[in-house]
N, C-alpha and C positions, 0 to 999 in steps of 0.2 A: 503493498501499500505504498501511495506515494507520504511523500512531506505537503508535499505542497502543490494545491488543483492552482492556476492560472484559468481563469477560464473571461473569455471573448465573444463580439459578435461579429461577422462579417458581413455585409452585406454590398457595397459600391467603393469603397474606397481606391485609388489607385492602386495599380498592380505593385509599383515603384514601391509605394507607402509601406503596404500593405508585405509586400515580401522584409522591409527591411523590420519592421512592428514584430511578425515571424523571429527572424532572425535572431533581433535585440532577446526573446523568449532562452531561446536554445540556445543562447552561447551567454548564458547567465552561469558565473563561477559555482551557485547552488543547483546544481541541477538534479536533488532527488525528487523530481516533478512531474508533475502531467500535466499536460497544455489545452485545454476541450476547448475548441471552435466552434460556435454553431453557424451555421453558412447559410446566408435568412437570402435563397434565391438568390447569390451571388450570380455578376455575368459572366459565361463561360473560361473564360480567360483566367479569373478569379477564382475559380472554382478547381481547373486546374493546377492550379499553384500551389494550393490549397492538399488535393492530391497528391502531388509531387511531395514534399515536407513531410507528407504523413507518410508515405512510400520508406520515404529515407531516416525519419525520429518514429518508433514506436509509442515514445510518448505524446504525441498527439494523436487527439481525437477526436473524429469530425465528424461534427451531427448533424444532417440538414434537415433543411425544413420547406416542404413543397413554395411557399409565399414569402412574402416578408413578415413574420408575423410584430416588429416591432423591440429595441431594444428593451423593452422592461420584460416581455415573456420571454422574449432569448436568454438572458441570463438567469432567468428562473430555471428555466431546465439546465444548464449547465451547473448551476448549485447541483440540483437532485439529483446530478448524476457523477458528479464529482466525490473524489474519497481522501483528500488529500485533511490532514487536522486544521490546517491555515488555507486559507484561500486567498488570491491574490486578483486582481480585475486590471482589464489590458484592453487596449484601444487598440481598432488595426491599422490607425495613420501613426501612435504615438514610437516610440521611442524609450527602451529599458533600459539602464545604464546595468555596466555589468555586472557591480555588487549589489545590485537593488533587490533581488531579493534576501538572498544571504543577510542586508542591514538590519531589513526592517524582520527578520524569525528572528536576531540576531537581540533584538531592541525585542521584541516580547516576551521572551525568555526570557529576562535580564528583569522584566518589569510583570510580572506575572497576570494580576490582576487586571490588565489594561485588555481588551478584548477587542480592537480594532483601530486602525492610524491609517492618516492622508501623511502628504512629503510634500516638500518643495519639490520647484522643478525647473527646466530651461522654458523657453516659450521658443519654439522654432521656427522657419520659413520652407516653404515646398521644395529648396535648398538645401533644405538642415541647419541653415544660420543661425545663432542663436542670436534672436533681434527683443528680449527683454529675458530677464531672471526674477522667478516668484522668490522673493526671499520673507514670506509671512514670518513673524513671530510668535511660536508658539504660546497663547492666550493664558492667561492665569487661570480663567473660568469660562473653558471651551464650549460647556454649551448654550450661556447666553451670550457669547460672541459669533455660534454658529447659529442662534436664531435673528440675529442683527446681518447677517448674509452670508454665504458661501461660498468656504474662504478654504475649503478643500477640492484636489483635483481627481474627477473618478478613478482617472488610472492612477493612481497612488494606492486604491483604497487595499490593504491589504489585514488579515485580520483572521480570526479563530472564527472556524465551521460554527459554533453554535451561534454566531453577530450574524452569517450569513443566511442560516437556516431562517432565520425572521424573516427571507424574502423580498423582494422588492415591491413595491404596492403595484397590482398590474392596472390600478385602475391610470396612473402617470405615464402619458407618452415622453412626457419631458422631465427635466429636474426627477426622477427618478433615484438618482442616489441624494439631493439631499433631499427629500423627504425619508427618504432611509437611512437616513444621518438623524435626522431631528427626528425622526423614532425613537431609534436607538435609543442617542439620548435621555430621553423623553422616559424610556423604558426605564431606565437606571445600569446599562450597559455602556462601559467604562472605553471613551475612544481618546485620543493622544494624536500629536501632530508634530512629526521628522523637522529640525527646521532644514536639516540637510538635503540639497536637491540630487533627486533617485530618477528622474524620467526626461523625458524633453517631451513638451504636449508641443504637438503641431497646429499651430493659427493655417484655415483653411478658409478663407473667402466665400468657397462654394460647399466648407461642411456645415455639420449640420448644426452646431454651434452658431453657426451665425445665421443663415439661414434661416431656421429656426427660433430667433431671437428674441420675439415679442412671444409667441406658445413657450418657449422655457421660463421666461417673467411671468406669464399668467401662471402654469402649476405654480414657481416659485412662492406664492403667493401663497397661492392655496393650503402649499406644504405649509406653512407659519399658521394657518389661521385655522389648521385639525390642529397643531402641534400645541398652539396655544389652549384650545377646546380640548384636547385629549390625552396629555401630555405631563399636566403640571407644570407645565411654564410662567417665569413669573408673568401676571394680566401687565404691568410695569412697560413690558418689554413691549406691549401694542402698536405703541406709534412706529415702532419699523415696518408696518405690516402698511401703513401708512405712507411712508419714506420708503417701500416697493410701491408700491402704486403708482406715487406721481412718478419716480425716475419711472417704471412701464409710459407714461406716456411720452417722454423724452425718444427724440429720432434715436432708430439704433445707428445708423448709419454714423451719427457722432459722439454714439457711445463708444463704438467703434476704433473709431477713429480719436481717441482721448488714450482710446487705451494701447492701442498696437498700434502708432501712429509711421511706424518703421513700414510697417506689412502693404497698409494704405496707401 
């Protein structure tokens, strides 16, 4: 049984990005892993690429959906299929740095009360050039900071099986990672954050995060409302729901320009 299960859903990533993402997991310094990839009815060349890697490395498990059922449901399928003591998230256009899994596993072993963690990352463009570094400092109160805004990068999630077995909320087409963390924190799971940069996160103007920004923000608002109503969050945090609503009214292009000026 593998120590770590890495879970990923693939659909329409550029083939070169998908290749780099897969290889970044296969080339980790920590090798006792299984790599579960949900193929969401990908283009033929991407499906063929997945098959070629699976033939070369028996740690890869490909599960194919006849249609694109979306990220949320796909991740839940992967979680249920996984066998690892720990589970790590990965996206098909990001790049895990070589020691990522080793460092995250080491942290959880040294801090056995922690259930799930994230980490900082580099933001890279289509040419793998670093355009910005994420340098979030670990907050003293992660639950409160998280409600104010999601500072975690989804593809850096790493945690114990019991945390991931809470599963993603399948009513969330977007911001499923944010709802997941708010719910875990609300239920008393211990969440922590590594200041180390462990991943290269690709900023892509044609990617889901850009194309569906408004929908992402709307689901984030919904996640906050559910959290404050159901998971014992301080009612004094309610103004951050209003702040999120105001942010929703700003044009996405303006916010992207502010955050990723070097790319756009």
